N, C-alpha and C positions, 0 to 999 in steps of 0.2 A: 607801262613804263615809258617815260620820255627818254629820248636819246639826244644828248647835247653834243654837238660838234663844235669845238672851240678853236678859233683861228686868231692868232695874235698878229700884231701890226709889224711895221718895218723892223728889220734887224733881228727879229725874235723867231723862236720855233716853238714846238710843242712843250718844251721844258718850262716856258713862261707860266703855264697853267698848273704847275706842280702843287700849289697850295689850294687851288680851287677844286681840282678833280676829286680829292677825297671827300670834300663837303657834299658835292653833288652825288657821289656814289653812296655816301652814308644815308642819303635821303631816299635811296632805293632806285635811282635812275642810272642810265648809262652816261659815261663821259668819255669823249673821244677827242683828245687834243691832237691837232694836226700841224705838221711842219710843211710849209709850202716849198716848192722846188727852188733851189738856189740858196736856201738859208739853212743855218744850223747844221743838223746832221745830213742835210741834202745839198750842202755846198758843192758847187761844180756842175750841178744839173742846170742846163740852159733853161731860162724861164722868161716868158712875157706874161702880160696880165691874163691872157686867155689860158695860159698854162696853169696859172693859179686857180682860175675858175674850174678848170678840169680836174685839178688836184682834189678840190672839194667835192665836186660831183662824183668823181671816180671812187673816192673813199666811201661815200654814202652808199653807192651802188655795190661796191665790193663787199661791204659788211651787211648789205641788204637791210639798212636801217629804215625804220618807219617812225612816225610821230617824232620827227626831228625838229629840235630847236637849234637853229644855226646861229652861232655867235661870232660876230666879227668885231675886232678891236682896231681902232685907228685906221691905217691904210686898208686893212683886210676887209673893212666894210664894203669896199668896192668889189672885190671878187665874190665876197659872200652874198651881196645883194643880187649879183648876176646868177650865182649858183642857186639861190633860193627859188627863182622862178623856173629853173631848169630841172629841179627834182620833183616838180609836180605835186601829187598828193602825198608824197612822203613828208612834206613840210607841214609842221604845226605852227611855227612862229620863227621870225627872225629877231635877234636882239643885236642892236648896234651899240657897242660900248665906246662912247666918246669918239665915234668913228667918222670917217668920210663915207659918203654914199655915192653909188654910181649914177651917172647921168648919161643917157645914150649919146655916143659920139664924143664924149668928153673923157679926158684922162685924169689921173691924180694931179698931174702938174697943171693942166689947163684949168682945173678948178681951184688952184691955189696960186694965183698970179703973184702974190707978194713973196712967195717962197721959191718961185721957179728958178730965178737966177742963182740963188744959193745952192739949190739941189743940183742944177746943171753944172755948176762949177765943181762941186764935189765929185760928180760923175766923171767929168773931164780929167780930174786929177787921180782918179782911182779906177781906171780901166773900165768905165761904164757902170760902176757901182756907186751907190750912195753910202758914204762912210758912216759908221755908227756914231752916235752922240758920245761926248765925253762926260765924265762925272759931273762937271760943273753945269752941264745943260739940264740936269735933273733937279736942280735946286728949286725949292718952292712948290714941289709936287707931292708933298706929304710922305716922302720916302725917308727911311732911316739910312744912315751911312752904309750899313750892311746890305740893305736892299739895293742901293745904288751900285755897290760893288758887284752884286749878283747880276744885275742887268748889264752893266758895262762888260763884265767878264764873259757873259754868254752871248753877247750881240755879235752878229756877223754882217759883213757888207751886204747891202740890199741890191738885187739886180735891177738896173736902171730901166730895162724895157718894160717892166711891170708898171712903172710910173708914167711912161709916155704913151703906151698903147691905149686906144679908146675903149670905153665900155660898150657892151652890146646888150641892149634890153629889148625884149619883144613886147613888153607892155609897161604901163606906168608903174613905177616903184610903189606908189601910194596904194596900189591894190593889194599889196602883200600885208598880212597881219604882222605888225612890228612893234617892238618896244625900243625906245632910244634912251640909253643911260647917259646922262650928261654929268661929267665929272667937273665939279664947280671950281676947283683950283686951277683948271685949265681954261677958265672963261665961264662966266655965269650964264650966258645965253648960247643956245645952239646956233650953228651956222645958218645963213639965210635959207639955203636949200633944204636943210633939215626942218627949220621952222615952218616952211611952207608945207612939207609933208605931214607935219604934226597937226595941221589944221584938218586933215582928213579923218574919217571915221575909224580907220583901221590901225592908226598909229597912236602910241601912248608914250608920254614923256615921264621918266623917272630921274630924280637927281640924287647924286652921290657926293658927299662932302669930302672929296679927296682929289688927287691929281690924275694925270692922264694914264697912269699905269696901275689901275686898281687891283689887278691880279697879284701885284706885289704889295701895295700899300694897304689894301683892305680886302684880302681874298675871301674871308668869311662873309662879309657884308655883300660882296659882289656875288658870291654863290647864292646867298639868300634872294638877291634880286633876280637872278637867273631862274631860280626855282619858282619864284612868284610869277614871273613872266610866263612860265610854262603853264601855270594854272589858268591863265587867260585864254589859252589856245582852244 
């Protein structure tokens, strides 16, 4: 049995995987959605990027999970990519869902120069937190009005230190067995750093014709892709 550990991106918690988890469990596998420190039901817990890495590693060790497919969406690809190399032989595969990926010594913001000023301005106005998106920001991402209401209603401010701390990698990310799911409504091509990783033998690209939040817009199709990725492990 494969154990899927599911980590959503900025502003979200374990609740974001509500429609994906039953699909994974119905196929006979374990599904463990995780809320990172400082978000959702863990609001108020101080958090930097390495806190989030430890959240993931600690949960896998606490539950003594083996044959782990570690799934990171959006921002969470950065802590997930670091956690993947720290759990050793517990790891079966990493799946990056339209996500950022870690680079040693680089932060989320240093890898996103075009958005840095906007995020830093939001953090300055919100006590060090990145304020959640508004409903209008989700237009064109394949979401229904009801799904947008769910996302906006459940989102919580994202702790800024997780965005500014550098990633720490002990070995090249390309050595990990990985699947990258590119959501096409959020851009037809992967980012340059991801494209380079995909040239390696251990990384595989899969495309999904939806927006950046497929756990809401296409949860069943996303679950099928996760299950398919596990079969490659």
